[in-house]
C-alpha positions as CSV (number, residue, x, y, z in Angstrom):
1,X,67.6,29.7,5.3
2,X,69.0,33.0,5.2
3,X,66.8,36.2,6.4
4,X,67.4,37.0,2.5
5,X,65.7,34.1,1.3
6,X,63.2,34.1,4.3
7,X,61.9,37.3,3.1
8,X,62.1,36.8,-0.4
9,X,59.5,33.9,0.3
10,X,57.5,36.4,2.6
11,X,57.6,39.1,-0.2
12,X,56.4,36.7,-2.9
13,X,53.4,35.5,-0.4
14,X,52.4,38.7,0.5
15,X,52.5,39.6,-3.5
16,X,50.4,36.5,-4.3
17,X,48.2,37.3,-1.7
18,X,47.8,40.8,-2.7
19,X,47.3,40.3,-6.5
20,X,44.1,37.5,-5.4
21,X,42.9,40.1,-3.3
22,X,42.9,42.7,-6.0
23,X,41.3,40.0,-8.5
24,X,38.5,39.2,-6.1
25,X,37.7,43.2,-5.7
26,X,37.9,43.2,-9.3
27,X,35.4,40.3,-9.9
28,X,33.2,41.5,-6.4
29,X,33.3,39.5,-3.4
30,X,33.4,35.6,-3.4
31,X,30.5,33.8,-4.0
32,X,28.8,31.7,-1.6
33,X,27.6,28.3,-2.4
34,X,23.8,27.9,-3.0
35,X,22.0,26.1,-0.1
36,X,21.6,22.4,-0.7
37,X,17.9,21.5,-2.3
38,X,16.4,18.3,-0.6
39,X,13.3,17.2,-2.2
40,X,10.3,16.5,0.2
41,X,9.6,13.1,-0.5
42,X,6.2,13.1,1.9
43,X,4.8,16.7,2.2
44,X,1.5,15.1,3.6
45,X,2.3,12.6,6.4
46,X,0.2,10.7,8.5
47,X,-1.6,12.9,11.4
48,X,-3.0,9.4,12.4
49,X,-3.6,9.0,16.5
50,X,-5.0,5.8,17.6
51,X,-8.2,5.9,19.8
52,X,-8.5,5.5,23.4
53,X,-7.9,1.8,24.2
54,X,-8.1,-0.1,27.2
55,X,-6.6,-3.5,29.0
56,X,-8.4,-6.3,27.0
57,X,-8.0,-9.9,27.4
58,X,-10.1,-12.3,24.7
59,X,-10.6,-15.5,26.3
60,X,-11.3,-19.0,25.7
61,X,-11.3,-18.6,21.3
62,X,-10.1,-20.6,18.5
63,X,-7.3,-18.4,17.6
64,X,-6.1,-18.0,13.8
65,X,-3.0,-16.0,14.4
66,X,-2.0,-14.8,10.8
67,X,1.1,-17.0,10.8
68,X,-0.6,-20.1,9.6
69,X,-1.2,-21.3,13.0
70,X,-4.2,-22.4,14.9
71,X,-4.5,-22.1,18.9
72,X,-7.9,-23.8,20.4
73,X,-8.9,-22.3,23.6
74,X,-6.6,-19.5,23.4
75,X,-6.1,-16.1,24.6
76,X,-5.2,-12.8,23.0
77,X,-4.4,-10.0,25.4
78,X,-4.4,-6.0,24.2
79,X,-2.8,-3.4,25.9
80,X,-1.4,0.1,25.0
81,X,-2.6,-0.5,21.8
82,X,-0.3,-3.6,21.1
83,X,-0.6,-7.3,21.6
84,X,1.2,-8.1,24.8
85,X,0.3,-11.8,24.6
86,X,-1.2,-15.0,22.7
87,X,-1.4,-18.3,23.5
88,X,-3.0,-20.5,25.9
89,X,-2.4,-20.9,29.8
90,X,-1.9,-17.2,30.1
91,X,-2.5,-15.1,33.2
92,X,-5.4,-12.4,33.2
93,X,-3.8,-8.8,34.3
94,X,-5.6,-7.3,36.9
95,X,-8.0,-4.7,35.5
96,X,-8.3,-6.1,32.1
97,X,-11.4,-6.2,30.4
98,X,-12.5,-10.0,29.8
99,X,-14.3,-10.7,26.6
100,X,-15.4,-14.4,26.4
101,X,-14.5,-15.8,23.3
102,X,-15.8,-19.4,24.0
103,X,-16.9,-21.2,20.8
104,X,-15.9,-17.8,19.2
105,X,-12.7,-17.3,16.6
106,X,-9.7,-14.6,16.8
107,X,-8.0,-13.7,13.9
108,X,-5.7,-10.2,12.6
109,X,-7.9,-7.5,11.1
110,X,-8.3,-8.3,7.4
111,X,-6.2,-6.1,5.1
112,X,-7.2,-5.2,1.4
113,X,-4.4,-4.5,-0.7
114,X,-7.1,-3.7,-3.8
115,X,-9.7,-1.1,-2.8
116,X,-11.0,2.2,-4.3
117,X,-13.1,2.9,-1.6
118,X,-13.0,7.5,-1.2
119,X,-11.8,7.7,-4.5
120,X,-15.2,5.9,-6.1
121,X,-17.1,6.3,-2.9
122,X,-20.9,6.1,-2.0
123,X,-22.9,7.4,-3.3
124,X,-21.9,6.5,-6.8
125,X,-22.0,10.0,-8.7
126,X,-19.8,11.5,-11.4
127,X,-19.0,14.6,-8.9
128,X,-17.3,12.1,-6.7
129,X,-15.8,9.8,-9.3
130,X,-11.9,10.7,-8.9
131,X,-10.3,7.4,-9.4
132,X,-8.7,7.6,-12.9
133,X,-7.4,10.7,-14.3
134,X,-7.9,10.2,-18.0
135,X,-5.9,12.6,-19.5
136,X,-2.9,11.0,-20.4
137,X,-1.3,7.7,-20.5
138,X,1.2,8.0,-17.9
139,X,0.0,10.4,-14.7
140,X,2.8,9.1,-12.2
141,X,2.1,12.6,-10.6
142,X,-1.2,12.1,-9.2
143,X,-1.9,10.7,-5.8
144,X,-4.8,8.4,-4.9
145,X,-4.6,10.2,-1.1
146,X,-5.9,13.6,-2.6
147,X,-9.0,11.9,-3.7
148,X,-9.6,10.1,-0.9
149,X,-13.1,11.1,0.3
150,X,-13.0,10.1,4.5
151,X,-17.0,10.6,4.1
152,X,-17.2,7.2,2.0
153,X,-19.7,5.3,3.5
154,X,-18.3,2.1,2.3
155,X,-15.3,2.6,5.0
156,X,-18.1,1.4,8.0
157,X,-19.5,-1.1,5.7
158,X,-15.8,-2.8,5.7
159,X,-15.3,-2.3,9.0
160,X,-18.2,-4.7,9.3
161,X,-16.7,-7.2,7.8
162,X,-13.3,-7.0,9.5
163,X,-11.2,-4.6,7.3
164,X,-8.6,-2.6,9.3
165,X,-6.2,-1.8,7.2
166,X,-6.7,-1.1,2.9
167,X,-4.7,0.2,0.0
168,X,-6.6,2.8,-2.2
169,X,-5.3,3.1,-5.5
170,X,-6.1,4.7,-8.7
171,X,-7.9,3.0,-11.3
172,X,-6.6,0.9,-14.1
173,X,-7.2,3.2,-17.1
174,X,-3.3,4.7,-17.5
175,X,-0.2,3.0,-18.2
176,X,1.4,4.4,-15.3
177,X,-2.0,6.0,-12.7
178,X,-0.2,7.5,-9.9
179,X,0.5,6.6,-6.4
180,X,-2.2,4.7,-3.8
181,X,-1.7,4.8,-0.7
182,X,-2.8,2.5,2.7
183,X,-5.1,3.8,5.0
184,X,-6.4,2.5,8.8
185,X,-9.9,1.8,8.5
186,X,-11.0,4.5,10.8
187,X,-13.2,7.6,11.1
188,X,-11.4,10.7,10.1
189,X,-12.0,14.1,9.2
190,X,-8.9,14.4,7.0
191,X,-7.3,12.2,4.7
192,X,-4.0,12.2,6.7
193,X,-6.0,11.3,9.7
194,X,-6.5,7.9,8.3
195,X,-3.2,7.1,6.7
196,X,-1.3,4.2,8.3
197,X,1.9,5.6,9.8
198,X,5.0,4.6,8.1
199,X,3.6,2.7,5.4
200,X,5.4,3.6,1.9
201,X,3.3,4.8,-1.1
202,X,3.0,2.3,-3.7
203,X,2.8,3.1,-7.8
204,X,-0.3,1.8,-9.5
205,X,0.4,0.3,-13.2
206,X,-1.7,-1.4,-15.7
207,X,-1.4,-4.0,-18.4
208,X,-3.2,-5.1,-21.5
209,X,-6.7,-3.7,-22.5
210,X,-7.7,-0.8,-20.1
211,X,-5.0,1.6,-21.4
212,X,-5.4,0.7,-25.0
213,X,-8.9,0.8,-24.9
214,X,-9.1,4.3,-23.4
215,X,-5.9,5.9,-25.3
216,X,-6.4,3.9,-28.5
217,X,-8.7,6.8,-30.2
218,X,-6.7,9.6,-28.1
219,X,-3.2,9.3,-30.0
220,X,-2.1,6.2,-28.3
221,X,-1.2,3.6,-26.8
222,X,-3.3,1.3,-28.8
223,X,-1.7,-1.9,-28.6
224,X,0.2,-4.0,-26.4
225,X,3.5,-3.0,-27.9
226,X,2.6,0.5,-27.5
227,X,2.1,-0.1,-24.1
228,X,5.7,-1.6,-23.4
229,X,7.2,1.3,-25.2
230,X,5.2,3.8,-23.0
231,X,6.4,2.3,-19.9
232,X,9.9,1.9,-21.1
233,X,10.2,6.0,-22.0
234,X,8.8,6.8,-18.7
235,X,11.3,4.8,-16.8
236,X,14.1,6.2,-19.1
237,X,13.3,9.6,-18.4
238,X,13.0,8.5,-14.9
239,X,16.5,7.2,-14.8
240,X,17.9,10.5,-16.3
241,X,16.2,12.5,-13.8
242,X,17.6,10.5,-11.2
243,X,21.2,10.3,-12.6
244,X,20.8,14.5,-12.5
245,X,19.8,14.4,-8.8
246,X,22.6,12.1,-8.1
247,X,24.9,14.0,-9.9
248,X,23.9,17.3,-8.1
249,X,24.6,16.1,-4.9
250,X,28.0,14.5,-5.5
251,X,29.2,17.5,-7.1
252,X,28.0,19.8,-4.1
253,X,29.6,17.0,-1.8
254,X,32.3,17.9,-3.9
255,X,32.6,21.6,-2.6
256,X,31.0,22.5,-5.8
257,X,28.2,24.8,-6.4
258,X,25.9,23.1,-9.0
259,X,22.3,24.0,-10.1
260,X,19.6,21.7,-8.7
261,X,17.5,20.0,-11.1
262,X,13.9,21.1,-11.7
263,X,11.4,19.1,-9.8
264,X,9.1,17.1,-11.6
265,X,6.2,15.6,-9.7
266,X,5.8,13.0,-12.2
267,X,9.2,12.1,-12.4
268,X,9.5,12.1,-8.5
269,X,7.5,9.0,-8.3
270,X,9.1,7.0,-10.6
271,X,12.3,8.1,-8.9
272,X,11.0,6.7,-5.3
273,X,10.3,3.6,-7.2
274,X,13.9,3.1,-8.6
275,X,14.9,4.3,-5.3
276,X,13.1,1.3,-3.8
277,X,11.3,3.5,-1.6
278,X,7.7,3.2,-3.4
279,X,6.0,-0.1,-4.1
280,X,4.8,-1.3,-7.8
281,X,1.4,-2.5,-7.5
282,X,0.7,-3.8,-11.0
283,X,-2.8,-4.5,-12.5
284,X,-2.4,-7.2,-14.9
285,X,-4.4,-10.3,-16.1
286,X,-2.3,-12.5,-18.6
287,X,0.7,-15.0,-17.6
288,X,2.5,-13.1,-20.7
289,X,2.3,-9.9,-19.7
290,X,3.5,-10.2,-16.1
291,X,6.1,-11.9,-17.6
292,X,7.0,-8.8,-19.8
293,X,6.4,-6.8,-17.1
294,X,9.3,-8.6,-14.9
295,X,11.7,-8.2,-17.9
296,X,10.9,-4.5,-17.7
297,X,11.7,-4.5,-14.1
298,X,15.2,-6.2,-14.8
299,X,16.1,-3.5,-17.5
300,X,15.3,-0.9,-15.3
301,X,16.7,-1.9,-11.7
302,X,13.1,-2.2,-9.7
303,X,10.9,-4.5,-8.2
304,X,7.5,-5.4,-8.5
305,X,5.8,-5.7,-5.3
306,X,2.7,-7.1,-6.8
307,X,0.6,-8.2,-9.4
308,X,-3.1,-7.3,-8.9
309,X,-6.3,-9.3,-10.6
310,X,-3.7,-11.9,-11.8
311,X,-6.1,-14.5,-13.2
312,X,-3.4,-16.4,-14.9
313,X,-0.9,-16.3,-12.0
314,X,-1.4,-19.8,-11.8
315,X,0.3,-20.3,-15.2
316,X,3.6,-18.8,-13.8
317,X,3.6,-19.3,-9.9
318,X,7.0,-20.7,-10.3
319,X,8.4,-17.7,-11.7
320,X,6.6,-15.5,-9.1
321,X,7.8,-17.7,-6.2
322,X,11.5,-17.3,-7.7
323,X,10.7,-13.5,-8.3
324,X,9.4,-12.6,-4.9
325,X,6.3,-10.8,-6.4
326,X,2.6,-11.5,-5.2
327,X,-0.1,-12.0,-6.8
328,X,-3.4,-10.4,-5.4
329,X,-6.7,-12.3,-6.8
330,X,-9.9,-12.9,-6.7
331,X,-11.5,-16.3,-5.7
332,X,-13.5,-16.9,-8.6
333,X,-14.5,-13.4,-10.5
334,X,-13.5,-13.9,-14.6
335,X,-14.6,-14.2,-17.9
336,X,-15.7,-10.5,-18.1
337,X,-13.5,-9.6,-20.7
338,X,-10.9,-11.4,-23.0
339,X,-7.9,-10.9,-20.4
340,X,-9.8,-12.3,-18.0
341,X,-11.1,-15.1,-19.4
342,X,-8.8,-18.0,-19.0
343,X,-9.2,-18.0,-15.6
344,X,-9.8,-20.9,-12.9
345,X,-11.4,-21.4,-9.3
346,X,-8.1,-22.9,-8.1
347,X,-5.8,-20.1,-8.8
348,X,-5.0,-18.3,-5.2
349,X,-4.4,-22.1,-3.7
350,X,-2.1,-23.0,-6.9
351,X,-0.4,-19.7,-6.8
352,X,0.4,-20.6,-2.6
353,X,1.1,-24.0,-3.5
354,X,4.1,-23.3,-5.4
355,X,5.2,-21.0,-2.6
356,X,4.7,-18.1,-4.1
357,X,2.9,-14.9,-2.3
358,X,-0.9,-15.4,-2.4
359,X,-3.6,-12.4,-1.5
360,X,-7.1,-12.4,-1.7
361,X,-8.3,-8.7,-2.6
362,X,-11.4,-7.2,-3.3
363,X,-11.6,-4.6,-6.0
364,X,-15.1,-3.8,-4.8
365,X,-17.0,-1.8,-2.2
366,X,-19.2,-5.0,-2.0
367,X,-16.9,-7.9,-1.8
368,X,-14.5,-6.0,0.7
369,X,-17.5,-6.6,3.2
370,X,-17.2,-10.0,3.0
371,X,-13.3,-11.0,2.1
372,X,-13.1,-14.0,4.5
373,X,-15.8,-15.7,2.4
374,X,-14.0,-15.1,-0.7
375,X,-10.7,-16.4,0.7
376,X,-13.1,-19.3,2.3
377,X,-14.1,-20.2,-1.4
378,X,-10.8,-20.2,-2.7
379,X,-9.7,-22.0,0.3
380,X,-12.4,-25.1,-0.9
381,X,-11.7,-24.7,-4.6
382,X,-8.3,-25.9,-3.7
383,X,-8.8,-28.4,-1.7
384,X,-11.6,-30.2,-4.2
385,X,-8.4,-31.0,-6.3
386,X,-6.1,-32.2,-3.8
387,X,-4.1,-28.5,-2.8
388,X,-5.2,-29.3,1.2
389,X,-4.1,-25.9,3.3
390,X,-5.3,-25.5,6.8
391,X,-7.9,-22.7,7.3
392,X,-5.1,-20.9,9.3
393,X,-2.7,-21.4,6.5
394,X,-5.4,-20.0,4.2
395,X,-6.0,-16.9,6.4
396,X,-2.7,-15.6,5.7
397,X,-3.8,-14.8,2.2
398,X,-6.0,-11.8,4.1
399,X,-3.5,-10.9,6.8
400,X,0.5,-11.5,6.7
401,X,0.6,-11.5,2.8
402,X,-0.9,-8.8,2.4
403,X,0.6,-6.9,5.2
404,X,4.0,-8.2,3.5
405,X,2.9,-6.6,0.2
406,X,2.0,-3.1,1.5
407,X,5.6,-2.6,3.5
408,X,3.9,-2.9,6.8
409,X,4.3,-6.8,8.3
410,X,6.6,-5.7,10.7
411,X,3.6,-3.4,12.6
412,X,0.2,-5.5,11.5
413,X,-1.4,-8.4,9.7
414,X,-0.2,-11.2,12.6
415,X,-1.2,-11.8,16.1
416,X,2.4,-11.4,17.7
417,X,3.6,-9.5,20.7
418,X,4.5,-6.3,20.0
419,X,2.6,-5.4,16.8
420,X,-0.2,-3.6,16.2
421,X,-3.8,-4.7,18.1
422,X,-5.4,-5.1,15.0
423,X,-8.1,-8.1,16.0
424,X,-11.5,-9.3,15.0
425,X,-13.4,-11.6,17.2
426,X,-16.3,-13.4,15.2
427,X,-19.1,-15.4,16.3
428,X,-17.8,-18.7,14.5
429,X,-15.4,-19.8,12.2
430,X,-14.7,-17.2,9.6
431,X,-15.0,-19.5,6.9
432,X,-18.4,-20.3,7.3
433,X,-21.1,-18.1,5.8
434,X,-22.9,-17.8,8.7
435,X,-20.3,-16.3,10.8
436,X,-20.3,-12.6,11.5
437,X,-17.5,-10.0,12.7
438,X,-18.6,-8.9,16.3
439,X,-16.1,-6.8,17.4
440,X,-13.1,-5.2,15.6
441,X,-10.6,-3.8,17.4
442,X,-7.9,-1.1,15.5
443,X,-4.6,-0.4,17.6
444,X,-6.5,-2.3,20.8
445,X,-9.6,0.4,20.3
446,X,-12.8,-1.4,20.1
447,X,-13.9,1.0,16.8
448,X,-17.2,-2.1,15.8
449,X,-19.5,-4.0,17.7
450,X,-21.9,-5.6,16.2
451,X,-25.5,-4.5,17.5
452,X,-24.1,-1.8,19.4
453,X,-25.0,1.8,17.6
454,X,-22.3,3.9,19.8
455,X,-19.9,1.8,17.9
456,X,-21.4,1.3,14.5
457,X,-19.2,4.6,12.6
458,X,-21.6,6.4,10.8
459,X,-20.5,9.3,8.3
460,X,-21.4,12.7,8.3
461,X,-23.1,12.1,4.9
462,X,-25.0,9.5,5.9
463,X,-26.4,11.8,9.2
464,X,-28.8,13.5,6.3
465,X,-30.0,17.2,6.1
466,X,-32.0,18.9,8.2
467,X,-34.5,20.3,5.9
468,X,-33.5,23.8,6.2
469,X,-31.8,25.9,3.5
470,X,-31.0,25.9,0.1
471,X,-29.4,22.6,-0.7
472,X,-28.4,22.4,-4.2
């Protein structure tokens, strides 16, 4: 290349650079990209810290491990908040506190997947009734967490019934009622102090009579077909919202400077479902409506985790098994409204026999105190018609299956090495009406002991007033 050509190239480059620089000066300095906007998915994280525990061995007990197995004359060892050994012929570590379990039974802590403790607390009063946001058919923006009253006296009563973990849900007035939250059943000053660490949020939805009864005279929905239309409209908006955020992130990654979508709390929750991060727990009684909800989940690409109440699950148990959808059910409630009419006492064992996920739930501040008896009733009703599960298998309806429905089965729900030491020592067979929870451990800490006032939690509300001052 000649020097003349080389200089010509340099001159052209310089001229081009000069023109660009002049253009930049004319248009102002080159604009910096706005920072990438990240949605904060959990601005109210768990602050739960396990209570102090000690090395403990429960010996000589009948163990139901939550996985469907029974171990006679077994030992459970807890250390550092975890299960460290389960079985027979286990050496007791030096320094362990030994609890004689002879004649007694040991199980995982019971998990109630459907509770309204804290959002409909005791004492029952309109000023503390915070479970149903009956202002619009879709209120996915509200979170049950923000209504939980830690001083609800019901938590301690549930603990005395062996409940170590529970899901608190909004009520069922709305098509989409808001987020549910999973709690450890421990005394705490704050809601976050009870939050089960790492548990995903849930989304409460409701089929059938409730939404159309509540909104039939408020502009709708007034029919089941309008219920379906209402859900679908919400999911269409959520799908569009999700696409906007995905396009925003893709454009930013490509080097562009896009404007972030406007955040919408309602659509954040629905998008969380579409992303598989928030679990659907669906109040639904009738078999035909459950199938409608499954079909809608296919339409929009999400998964239903569990139907609640589900008194007609026995009619579609094969479909539920194929879809991998749990049913959280009562042992024998029904008939209190038309959509609950076609219930049978064998519902739970029939669902389990089909290979579907069967769960016993309470939906009651009273039933939660004796869920072991509710499971026993369902087990006995199944045996009467030849559905012959063992007691150990039936106990999975209270523990392992419930943990799976809450997305916490890797942490609790069974007595396995490395899992949280959520353990109940019963005075006898927990399927007997005469048996009581004698000791309840949460993360290895003895949180309740029958007959020991120091280990019988009492909320501040129960302490009472000192009679001084002007109370209003």
